[in-house]
C-alpha positions as CSV (number, residue, x, y, z in Angstrom):
1,M,-140.6,-94.2,2.9
2,Y,-139.0,-96.4,5.5
3,Y,-141.2,-99.4,4.6
4,L,-140.8,-98.7,0.9
5,K,-137.0,-98.8,1.2
6,I,-137.2,-102.1,3.1
7,F,-139.6,-103.6,0.5
8,V,-137.4,-102.6,-2.5
9,K,-134.3,-104.1,-0.9
10,T,-136.2,-107.3,-0.1
11,F,-137.6,-107.5,-3.6
12,L,-134.3,-106.9,-5.4
13,S,-132.5,-109.4,-3.1
14,L,-135.2,-112.0,-3.8
15,F,-134.9,-111.3,-7.5
16,A,-131.2,-111.8,-7.4
17,I,-131.4,-115.1,-5.5
18,M,-134.0,-116.5,-7.9
19,R,-132.1,-115.5,-11.0
20,V,-128.8,-116.9,-9.7
21,T,-130.4,-120.2,-8.6
22,G,-132.8,-120.5,-11.5
23,M,-135.8,-120.7,-9.2
24,S,-139.1,-120.4,-10.9
25,T,-141.3,-117.3,-10.2
26,K,-144.1,-119.7,-9.3
27,N,-142.1,-121.6,-6.8
28,P,-143.9,-121.3,-3.4
29,C,-140.5,-121.2,-1.7
30,S,-140.1,-117.7,-3.2
31,L,-142.8,-116.4,-0.9
32,I,-141.2,-118.0,2.2
33,L,-137.8,-116.5,1.1
34,F,-139.4,-113.1,0.6
35,L,-140.9,-113.1,4.1
36,V,-137.6,-114.2,5.7
37,L,-135.7,-111.5,3.8
38,L,-138.3,-108.9,4.8
39,Y,-137.9,-109.8,8.5
40,V,-134.1,-109.7,8.3
41,F,-134.0,-106.3,6.6
42,A,-136.4,-104.9,9.1
43,K,-134.1,-106.0,11.9
44,L,-131.0,-104.7,10.2
45,H,-132.7,-101.3,9.8
46,S,-133.6,-101.0,13.4
47,D,-132.0,-98.2,15.5
48,R,-130.3,-100.8,17.7
49,V,-128.3,-102.2,14.8
50,E,-127.7,-99.0,12.8
51,S,-126.4,-97.1,15.8
52,H,-123.5,-99.5,16.1
53,I,-122.4,-99.3,12.4
54,L,-119.1,-97.5,12.0
55,S,-118.0,-95.7,8.9
56,G,-115.3,-98.3,8.5
57,D,-117.9,-101.0,8.6
58,M,-119.7,-99.4,5.7
59,T,-116.5,-99.0,3.6
60,L,-115.5,-102.6,4.1
61,S,-119.0,-103.8,3.4
62,V,-119.2,-101.8,0.2
63,L,-115.9,-103.4,-1.0
64,I,-117.1,-106.9,0.0
65,G,-120.5,-106.3,-1.6
66,V,-118.9,-105.2,-4.9
67,L,-116.3,-108.0,-4.9
68,F,-118.7,-110.9,-4.0
69,G,-121.4,-109.5,-6.3
70,S,-119.0,-109.3,-9.2
71,F,-117.9,-112.8,-8.6
72,T,-121.4,-114.1,-8.6
73,L,-122.4,-112.2,-11.7
74,A,-119.4,-113.3,-13.6
75,A,-119.8,-117.0,-12.7
76,A,-123.6,-117.2,-13.1
77,Y,-124.5,-114.7,-15.7
78,Q,-125.6,-117.4,-18.2
79,T,-128.0,-118.8,-15.7
80,I,-129.2,-115.3,-14.8
81,L,-130.0,-114.5,-18.4
82,G,-131.5,-117.9,-19.1
83,G,-131.1,-117.8,-22.8
84,M,-132.3,-114.2,-23.4
85,S,-131.0,-112.6,-26.5
86,S,-132.2,-109.0,-26.4
87,G,-129.2,-106.8,-25.5
88,L,-131.3,-104.2,-23.7
89,F,-133.3,-106.8,-21.8
90,C,-130.1,-108.7,-20.8
91,A,-128.5,-105.5,-19.5
92,G,-131.6,-104.7,-17.4
93,I,-131.7,-108.2,-15.9
94,L,-128.0,-108.1,-15.1
95,L,-128.3,-104.6,-13.6
96,L,-131.2,-105.6,-11.3
97,T,-129.5,-108.8,-10.3
98,G,-126.3,-107.0,-9.6
99,A,-128.1,-104.5,-7.4
100,G,-129.8,-107.3,-5.5
101,L,-126.6,-109.2,-5.0
102,F,-124.8,-106.1,-3.8
103,I,-127.6,-105.5,-1.2
104,L,-127.3,-109.1,0.0
105,Y,-123.6,-109.2,0.3
106,Y,-123.4,-105.7,1.7
107,Y,-125.8,-106.5,4.6
108,L,-124.2,-109.9,5.1
109,A,-120.9,-108.1,5.6
110,I,-122.5,-105.5,7.9
111,W,-124.0,-108.3,10.0
112,F,-120.8,-110.2,10.1
113,L,-118.6,-107.2,11.1
114,Q,-121.2,-106.4,13.8
115,A,-121.7,-109.8,15.2
116,A,-118.2,-111.4,15.0
117,P,-116.4,-109.1,17.4
118,G,-118.8,-110.4,20.1
119,I,-117.4,-113.9,19.7
120,T,-114.9,-114.9,22.4
121,L,-112.4,-117.7,21.4
122,T,-109.7,-116.9,23.9
123,G,-109.4,-117.2,27.7
124,S,-109.0,-120.2,30.0
125,G,-107.1,-122.1,27.4
126,Y,-104.9,-125.1,28.4
127,S,-101.2,-124.6,27.9
128,Y,-100.2,-128.2,28.4
129,A,-97.1,-128.8,26.2
130,W,-98.2,-132.4,25.4
131,I,-101.4,-131.4,23.6
132,P,-99.7,-130.6,20.2
133,Y,-97.9,-134.0,20.3
134,V,-101.2,-135.7,21.0
135,A,-102.7,-133.8,18.1
136,A,-99.9,-135.0,15.8
137,F,-100.3,-138.6,17.0
138,V,-104.1,-138.5,16.5
139,C,-103.6,-137.3,13.0
140,L,-101.2,-140.1,12.2
141,L,-103.5,-142.6,13.7
142,C,-106.5,-141.4,11.6
143,W,-104.4,-141.2,8.5
144,L,-102.9,-144.7,8.9
145,P,-105.8,-146.4,7.0
146,Y,-105.2,-144.2,4.0
147,F,-101.5,-145.1,4.1
148,L,-102.2,-148.9,4.3
149,Y,-104.8,-148.7,1.6
150,E,-102.7,-146.6,-0.8
151,Y,-99.3,-148.2,0.0
152,P,-96.7,-147.2,-0.9
153,G,-98.4,-143.9,-1.7
154,V,-100.6,-142.3,-4.4
155,M,-98.5,-141.7,-7.5
156,T,-100.1,-139.9,-10.4
157,P,-98.2,-139.1,-13.7
158,D,-96.6,-136.1,-12.1
159,S,-95.3,-138.3,-9.2
160,I,-94.0,-140.9,-11.7
161,N,-92.2,-138.2,-13.7
162,Q,-90.4,-137.2,-10.5
163,Y,-89.6,-140.8,-9.7
164,A,-88.1,-141.2,-13.2
165,Q,-85.9,-138.2,-12.4
166,V,-84.8,-139.8,-9.1
167,I,-83.7,-143.0,-10.8
168,G,-82.0,-141.1,-13.7
169,A,-84.5,-142.3,-16.4
170,Y,-85.4,-138.7,-17.1
171,A,-83.2,-135.6,-16.8
172,L,-83.7,-133.3,-13.8
173,S,-86.2,-130.5,-14.4
174,N,-87.7,-127.8,-12.2
175,H,-91.0,-128.1,-14.0
176,H,-91.9,-130.2,-10.9
177,A,-90.0,-128.6,-8.1
178,V,-86.5,-130.1,-8.0
179,V,-86.3,-129.6,-4.3
180,H,-89.3,-131.9,-3.9
181,T,-87.8,-134.4,-6.3
182,A,-84.7,-134.4,-4.1
183,L,-86.7,-135.0,-1.0
184,I,-88.4,-138.0,-2.6
185,G,-85.0,-139.2,-3.8
186,M,-83.4,-138.9,-0.4
187,F,-86.0,-141.1,1.4
188,Y,-86.3,-143.4,-1.6
189,K,-82.6,-144.2,-1.6
190,I,-82.5,-144.7,2.2
191,G,-85.3,-147.2,1.9
192,L,-83.8,-148.9,-1.1
193,S,-80.4,-149.2,0.5
194,V,-81.9,-151.0,3.5
195,T,-84.4,-153.3,1.9
196,G,-83.5,-153.3,-1.8
197,D,-87.2,-152.7,-2.7
198,A,-88.2,-149.5,-4.5
199,H,-91.7,-149.6,-3.0
200,T,-90.3,-149.5,0.5
201,G,-88.2,-146.5,-0.4
202,L,-91.3,-144.7,-1.7
203,A,-93.3,-145.7,1.3
204,L,-90.6,-144.2,3.5
205,Y,-91.1,-140.8,1.8
206,T,-94.9,-141.1,2.2
207,A,-94.4,-141.8,5.9
208,A,-92.1,-138.9,6.3
209,Q,-94.6,-136.6,4.5
210,M,-97.4,-137.8,6.9
211,I,-95.2,-137.1,9.9
212,F,-94.4,-133.6,8.6
213,M,-98.0,-132.7,7.9
214,A,-99.0,-134.1,11.4
215,L,-96.3,-132.0,13.0
216,A,-97.5,-128.9,11.0
217,A,-101.0,-129.5,12.5
218,G,-99.4,-129.8,16.0
219,Y,-97.5,-126.5,15.4
220,V,-100.9,-124.8,14.6
221,V,-102.4,-126.3,17.8
222,R,-99.4,-125.1,19.9
223,T,-99.6,-121.6,18.3
224,L,-103.3,-121.4,19.2
225,Q,-102.4,-122.5,22.8
226,K,-99.9,-119.6,22.9
227,A,-102.8,-117.3,21.9
228,D,-104.8,-118.7,24.9
229,V,-107.5,-120.1,22.6
230,R,-110.2,-122.1,24.3
231,M,-110.0,-125.9,24.5
232,P,-113.2,-126.5,22.4
233,V,-111.5,-124.6,19.5
234,L,-108.4,-126.7,19.9
235,L,-110.5,-129.9,19.8
236,I,-112.3,-128.7,16.7
237,T,-108.9,-127.9,15.1
238,I,-107.5,-131.3,15.9
239,G,-110.7,-133.0,14.6
240,F,-110.4,-131.0,11.3
241,Y,-106.9,-132.1,10.7
242,A,-107.4,-135.7,11.7
243,L,-110.8,-136.5,10.4
244,M,-111.3,-134.4,7.3
245,P,-111.0,-137.0,4.5
246,Y,-109.0,-134.8,2.1
247,N,-106.3,-134.3,4.8
248,G,-105.9,-138.1,5.1
249,A,-105.9,-138.7,1.3
250,Y,-103.4,-135.9,0.6
251,A,-101.1,-136.9,3.4
252,V,-100.3,-140.1,1.4
253,T,-100.1,-138.4,-2.1
254,M,-96.7,-137.6,-3.7
255,W,-97.4,-134.1,-4.9
256,K,-95.3,-131.0,-4.1
257,D,-98.6,-129.3,-3.2
258,I,-98.8,-131.3,0.1
259,P,-95.5,-130.3,1.8
260,F,-96.1,-126.8,0.3
261,A,-99.4,-126.6,2.2
262,G,-97.6,-127.7,5.4
263,C,-94.9,-125.0,4.9
264,M,-97.5,-122.3,4.2
265,T,-99.3,-123.3,7.3
266,I,-96.2,-123.2,9.5
267,F,-95.1,-119.9,8.0
268,C,-98.5,-118.3,8.8
269,A,-98.4,-119.8,12.3
270,A,-94.9,-118.4,12.9
271,L,-96.2,-115.0,11.8
272,M,-98.9,-115.3,14.4
273,R,-96.3,-116.2,17.0
274,F,-94.3,-113.0,16.1
275,M,-97.5,-111.1,16.6
276,L,-98.2,-112.7,20.0
277,R,-94.7,-111.6,21.2
278,G,-95.8,-108.0,21.1
279,S,-93.8,-107.1,18.0
280,F,-96.4,-104.4,17.2
281,A,-95.4,-102.5,20.3
282,A,-94.8,-98.7,20.1
283,S,-91.1,-99.1,20.6
284,S,-88.6,-101.9,20.1
285,D,-87.7,-101.8,23.8
286,A,-91.2,-103.1,24.6
287,V,-90.6,-106.2,22.5
288,P,-89.4,-109.1,24.7
289,K,-86.1,-110.6,23.7
290,L,-86.0,-113.9,22.0
291,R,-85.6,-116.8,24.4
292,A,-83.1,-119.6,23.5
293,S,-86.0,-122.0,22.9
294,E,-87.6,-119.6,20.4
295,Y,-84.7,-120.1,18.0
296,F,-85.9,-123.7,17.6
297,T,-89.7,-123.1,18.0
298,L,-90.0,-119.8,16.0
299,L,-87.0,-118.7,14.0
300,I,-85.9,-122.0,12.5
301,P,-89.4,-123.1,11.5
302,Y,-90.1,-119.7,10.0
303,V,-86.8,-119.7,8.0
304,L,-87.2,-123.3,6.8
305,S,-90.9,-123.0,5.9
306,G,-90.4,-119.6,4.2
307,T,-87.5,-121.1,2.1
308,L,-89.4,-124.2,1.1
309,L,-92.5,-122.0,0.5
310,C,-90.6,-120.2,-2.2
311,L,-88.9,-123.3,-3.7
312,L,-91.8,-125.8,-3.9
313,R,-94.1,-123.7,-6.0
314,T,-93.4,-120.6,-8.1
315,N,-96.5,-118.8,-6.9
316,G,-95.3,-119.4,-3.3
317,W,-92.2,-117.4,-4.2
318,Y,-94.5,-114.6,-5.6
319,A,-96.6,-114.7,-2.5
320,F,-93.6,-114.4,-0.2
321,A,-92.0,-111.6,-2.3
322,V,-95.1,-109.5,-2.2
323,S,-95.7,-110.1,1.5
324,L,-92.1,-109.3,2.5
325,P,-92.2,-105.5,2.3
326,L,-95.5,-105.4,4.2
327,I,-94.1,-107.8,6.9
328,L,-91.0,-105.6,7.3
329,I,-93.1,-102.4,7.5
330,A,-95.4,-104.0,10.1
331,Y,-92.5,-105.2,12.2
332,R,-90.3,-102.1,11.6
333,K,-89.8,-101.7,15.4
334,W,-88.1,-105.0,15.4
335,L,-86.0,-104.9,12.3
336,K,-82.8,-106.0,14.1
337,V,-84.4,-109.5,14.2
338,M,-86.8,-109.5,11.2
339,L,-84.5,-108.1,8.6
340,P,-81.7,-110.8,9.1
341,V,-84.4,-113.5,9.2
342,H,-85.9,-112.5,5.9
343,L,-82.5,-111.8,4.3
344,T,-81.5,-115.4,5.3
345,I,-84.7,-116.8,3.6
346,L,-83.9,-114.7,0.4
347,A,-80.3,-115.8,0.4
348,L,-81.2,-119.5,0.6
349,V,-83.9,-119.2,-2.0
350,L,-81.8,-117.3,-4.5
351,F,-78.8,-119.5,-3.9
352,V,-80.9,-122.6,-4.9
353,K,-82.7,-120.8,-7.8
354,Y,-79.6,-119.5,-9.5
355,P,-76.2,-120.9,-8.6
356,V,-77.4,-124.4,-7.8
357,M,-79.7,-124.7,-10.7
358,H,-77.0,-123.3,-13.0
359,V,-74.3,-125.6,-11.8
360,Y,-76.5,-128.7,-12.2
361,E,-77.9,-127.3,-15.5
362,I,-81.5,-127.9,-14.3
363,P,-84.0,-126.4,-16.8
364,Q,-86.8,-124.3,-15.6
365,A,-90.5,-124.5,-16.6
366,D,-90.9,-123.1,-20.1
367,F,-92.5,-119.7,-20.7
368,V,-95.7,-121.1,-22.1
369,E,-96.4,-122.7,-18.7
370,S,-97.1,-119.2,-17.3
371,L,-99.4,-118.3,-20.2
372,S,-102.3,-120.7,-19.3
373,I,-105.0,-118.0,-19.4
374,P,-103.8,-116.0,-22.4
375,V,-103.5,-119.1,-24.6
376,Q,-106.8,-120.4,-23.4
377,Q,-108.5,-117.1,-24.4
378,I,-107.0,-117.2,-27.9
379,A,-107.9,-120.8,-28.3
380,R,-111.5,-120.1,-27.2
381,V,-111.9,-117.5,-30.0
382,I,-110.7,-120.0,-32.6
383,A,-112.7,-122.9,-31.1
384,N,-115.8,-120.8,-31.3
385,G,-115.2,-120.1,-35.0
386,E,-114.9,-116.4,-34.5
387,S,-113.1,-114.4,-37.1
388,I,-109.5,-113.1,-36.7
389,T,-107.4,-111.2,-39.2
390,E,-105.0,-112.9,-41.6
391,H,-102.0,-111.5,-39.7
392,E,-103.3,-112.8,-36.4
393,A,-104.1,-116.2,-37.9
394,A,-100.6,-116.4,-39.5
395,Y,-98.9,-115.7,-36.2
396,I,-101.1,-118.1,-34.2
397,H,-100.3,-120.8,-36.9
398,Q,-96.6,-120.3,-36.2
399,L,-97.3,-121.2,-32.6
400,M,-99.7,-124.1,-33.1
401,D,-101.8,-125.9,-35.7
402,L,-105.0,-123.9,-36.1
403,E,-107.0,-126.9,-37.3
404,Q,-106.2,-128.9,-34.1
405,I,-107.3,-126.1,-31.7
406,P,-111.1,-126.7,-31.8
407,S,-110.7,-130.4,-30.8
408,A,-107.9,-129.7,-28.3
409,Y,-109.5,-126.9,-26.4
410,Q,-110.8,-127.7,-23.0
411,P,-112.5,-124.8,-21.2
412,D,-111.1,-125.8,-17.7
413,C,-107.6,-127.1,-18.6
414,S,-104.9,-125.4,-20.6
415,D,-102.6,-128.4,-21.0
416,N,-103.8,-129.4,-24.5
417,I,-103.2,-125.9,-25.9
418,K,-99.8,-125.5,-24.2
419,N,-98.8,-128.9,-25.6
420,L,-99.8,-127.8,-29.1
421,I,-97.4,-124.8,-28.7
422,R,-94.7,-127.0,-27.4
423,Q,-95.0,-129.3,-30.4
424,K,-94.7,-126.5,-32.9
425,G,-94.0,-123.0,-31.9
426,N,-92.2,-122.9,-28.5
427,S,-89.1,-121.4,-30.1
428,T,-91.1,-118.7,-31.9
429,L,-92.8,-117.8,-28.6
430,E,-89.6,-117.7,-26.7
431,A,-87.8,-115.6,-29.4
432,D,-90.4,-112.8,-29.4
433,K,-92.6,-112.7,-26.3
434,G,-93.8,-109.2,-27.2
435,A,-95.3,-110.4,-30.5
436,F,-97.4,-112.9,-28.5
437,F,-98.8,-110.3,-26.2
438,K,-99.5,-107.8,-29.0
439,T,-101.4,-110.5,-30.9
440,W,-103.2,-111.6,-27.7
441,L,-104.3,-108.0,-27.0
442,S,-105.5,-107.3,-30.6
443,I,-107.6,-110.5,-30.6
444,G,-109.0,-109.6,-27.2
445,I,-110.1,-106.1,-28.3
446,E,-112.0,-107.8,-31.1
447,H,-113.6,-110.6,-29.0
448,P,-113.9,-109.4,-25.4
449,K,-116.8,-111.8,-24.6
450,A,-114.9,-114.9,-25.7
451,Y,-111.9,-113.7,-23.6
452,F,-114.2,-113.1,-20.6
453,D,-115.9,-116.5,-20.9
454,A,-112.5,-118.2,-21.3
455,Y,-111.2,-116.6,-18.1
456,V,-114.3,-117.5,-16.1
457,A,-114.2,-121.1,-17.3
458,Q,-110.5,-121.3,-16.4
459,T,-110.6,-119.7,-13.0
460,N,-114.1,-119.7,-11.5
461,G,-113.4,-122.5,-9.1
462,Y,-111.0,-120.4,-7.2
463,W,-113.3,-117.4,-6.6
464,Y,-116.8,-118.7,-6.7
465,P,-118.1,-121.2,-4.2
466,D,-120.7,-123.1,-6.3
467,V,-118.2,-124.8,-8.6
468,H,-117.7,-128.6,-8.6
469,N,-114.2,-129.8,-7.8
470,E,-113.0,-133.4,-7.5
471,V,-111.0,-134.4,-4.5
472,G,-109.5,-137.8,-3.5
473,L,-110.1,-139.6,-6.8
474,A,-106.5,-140.6,-7.3
475,D,-105.8,-144.1,-6.0
476,G,-102.6,-146.1,-5.9
477,I,-99.9,-146.0,-8.5
478,Y,-100.8,-145.1,-12.1
479,P,-99.6,-147.3,-15.0
480,N,-96.0,-146.7,-15.7
481,E,-92.9,-148.2,-17.4
482,F,-90.8,-148.5,-14.3
483,G,-92.3,-151.6,-12.6
484,L,-94.1,-149.7,-9.9
485,V,-97.4,-151.2,-8.8
486,W,-100.0,-150.4,-6.2
487,Q,-99.6,-152.7,-3.2
488,P,-102.5,-152.1,-0.8
489,V,-102.0,-153.6,2.7
490,I,-105.7,-153.4,3.4
491,R,-108.2,-153.9,0.5
492,G,-111.6,-155.1,-0.4
493,N,-115.0,-153.8,-1.5
494,I,-115.8,-152.5,2.0
495,I,-112.7,-150.3,2.1
496,I,-113.5,-149.0,-1.4
497,K,-117.1,-148.2,-0.5
498,I,-116.1,-146.4,2.7
499,K,-113.7,-144.2,0.8
500,E,-116.3,-143.5,-1.9
501,L,-118.8,-142.5,0.8
502,L,-116.4,-140.2,2.6
503,F,-115.8,-138.3,-0.6
504,K,-119.4,-138.2,-1.7
505,L,-120.8,-136.8,1.6
506,P,-119.8,-133.2,0.7
507,E,-122.2,-133.4,-2.3
508,I,-125.0,-134.6,0.0
509,I,-124.7,-132.8,3.3
510,P,-125.5,-129.0,3.4
511,L,-122.9,-126.7,4.9
512,Y,-120.4,-129.5,5.2
513,G,-119.9,-129.2,1.4
514,L,-118.7,-125.6,1.8
515,L,-115.6,-126.9,3.6
516,W,-114.6,-128.5,0.3
517,S,-115.2,-125.4,-1.8
518,I,-112.2,-123.4,-2.9
519,G,-114.2,-120.3,-3.7
520,F,-115.9,-120.4,-0.3
521,V,-112.6,-120.6,1.5
522,L,-111.4,-117.6,-0.4
523,W,-114.6,-115.7,0.6
524,V,-113.9,-116.7,4.3
525,L,-110.4,-115.4,4.0
526,V,-111.6,-112.1,2.6
527,L,-114.1,-111.8,5.5
528,T,-111.5,-112.8,8.0
529,A,-109.0,-110.2,6.8
530,A,-111.8,-107.5,6.7
531,L,-112.8,-108.4,10.3
532,S,-109.1,-108.1,11.4
533,L,-109.0,-104.6,9.9
534,R,-112.3,-103.6,11.4
535,M,-111.1,-104.7,14.8
536,G,-107.9,-102.6,14.4
537,K,-105.7,-105.7,14.2
538,P,-103.5,-105.3,11.1
539,A,-101.2,-108.1,12.4
540,S,-104.1,-110.6,12.2
541,A,-104.7,-109.5,8.6
542,L,-101.0,-110.0,7.9
543,V,-101.3,-113.6,9.0
544,C,-103.8,-114.2,6.2
545,L,-101.9,-112.2,3.5
546,P,-99.6,-115.0,2.1
547,V,-102.6,-117.3,1.6
548,L,-104.7,-114.5,0.0
549,L,-101.8,-113.7,-2.3
550,L,-101.4,-117.4,-3.2
551,M,-105.1,-117.5,-4.2
552,F,-104.7,-114.4,-6.2
553,T,-101.9,-116.0,-8.3
554,L,-104.2,-118.9,-9.0
555,C,-106.8,-116.4,-10.4
556,I,-104.3,-115.0,-12.8
557,A,-102.2,-118.0,-13.9
558,T,-103.9,-121.3,-13.1
559,P,-103.4,-124.2,-15.6
560,V,-106.5,-126.0,-14.3
561,A,-109.8,-124.7,-13.1
562,A,-110.9,-125.7,-9.5
563,E,-107.9,-127.9,-8.9
564,F,-108.1,-128.6,-5.2
565,R,-104.5,-129.4,-4.6
566,Y,-103.4,-126.0,-5.9
567,A,-105.4,-124.3,-3.2
568,Y,-104.8,-126.9,-0.5
569,A,-102.6,-124.6,1.5
570,A,-105.6,-122.4,2.2
571,F,-107.5,-125.3,3.6
572,Y,-104.7,-126.6,5.7
573,A,-104.1,-123.2,7.3
574,L,-107.8,-122.5,7.6
575,P,-108.2,-123.1,11.4
576,L,-105.3,-120.8,12.1
577,L,-106.6,-118.1,9.7
578,I,-110.2,-118.2,11.0
579,V,-109.1,-117.7,14.6
580,S,-106.5,-115.0,13.8
581,P,-108.9,-111.9,14.2
582,F,-109.9,-113.1,17.7
583,V,-106.5,-113.5,19.4
């Protein structure tokens, strides 16, 4: 019975892998894979391993197995079925594949939760105060070629729209965070007043952004030092920030997502610093009082990063708002400090969001902007030529031209459909939002598969690793009507080829490519949070919470599938989050 159990688990796991990857049943690698899996399962079922499995390990592993298995089935079910049409046969294939995937992910989680606690990342760390400044300087030095090549900075249509608001050509709008527009305007006007050249002003903003992101990296390094993390880990962290190509490319790109990523990273690092102060002690008397220096190294960075986190991106505000009660509960023994700090953040955010926006009559993003997934689901039904009732068709036609939907619909981007609504039916939508959701629900009940396919196509890049996403393709300044032109200081075919190679390597080198996968990073965060809970460290899980919530908002309201910049905060904070369970 023991050997039969191992054989069945091995066979189901092999079956799942072959269906997901499309491997032929005649492929000789399947035999090698079977033998490897057989050996692994035999080891995992040994008394030595099973005796160390806690009940909490099994609970966490079941949850992870179900979650990751569901993600894989949802993203790859068409590959798994391979064009089969029989409903009963398809159900059987999906059931067997799902069972195999659950077994794989369950035992992967069991192994991870057993093995990871044995890793030691702390002890004998170097506390030299100059190391974070060296880290920031190394980052700036490694990012300098990107700055010189992209001078005065990468400006896509979003960036150009913000520039137009700065110079008064367009009215101010919070569709692109007005706080970020104001930051661009501040540095732009300083540079313009000194040199009289618009490009110098824009370059000044780019340089300021580079310095901020480098200091954020230094803040992470200093936080890890306070956690007594070993020097090799610090060196890997510095190397990640300085040498990873997307960090250099994004440091010189004028998107709100970049400073947002820096703010999220500082916010999580400050949360770790609160944890390191002993704020989870049994009584408030056991918590050391704030030193004068900590007002500058902890409280001010926490307040400023938390405020900008909420103002730069709407989903940053949601992530903070949901995290807030959990943070206050966790630090309830230290409310005399934590409550005023968070009330200050809330006061600053609400002051900007309401009185300031109202006084300057700054319009917010329209309602349709938050409906990316529902409108995509409706559009997919119509684009597929599936039937809807006359009443549903009449309502949809009030929102957008039904005849244009099939050609406008893009499975991975909602902009075309949202623009159709803006052209015709935005006022109808705003006037009766309930009617929209009622129609959306009634169509969904009739066409659940189209809704499911639309959701997967719109979001799978954020929750499944094996989804292609493009990074670093934007170069220079896009065509515009304001006389802005790309002015590279260093140029030539060699520079172009080097950049192309840097951003193609993830598609060539195994394992390295995972560091460019949004879905993989989400899986790492889930495993990291689970490990923190397994090790009895809820504070470490709390450090990951804002980023996990950010990723969750992308899964429910993203306008573009697998858009790397939307999830860039998770990548920039990654070294800190991975280390958090071990401190």
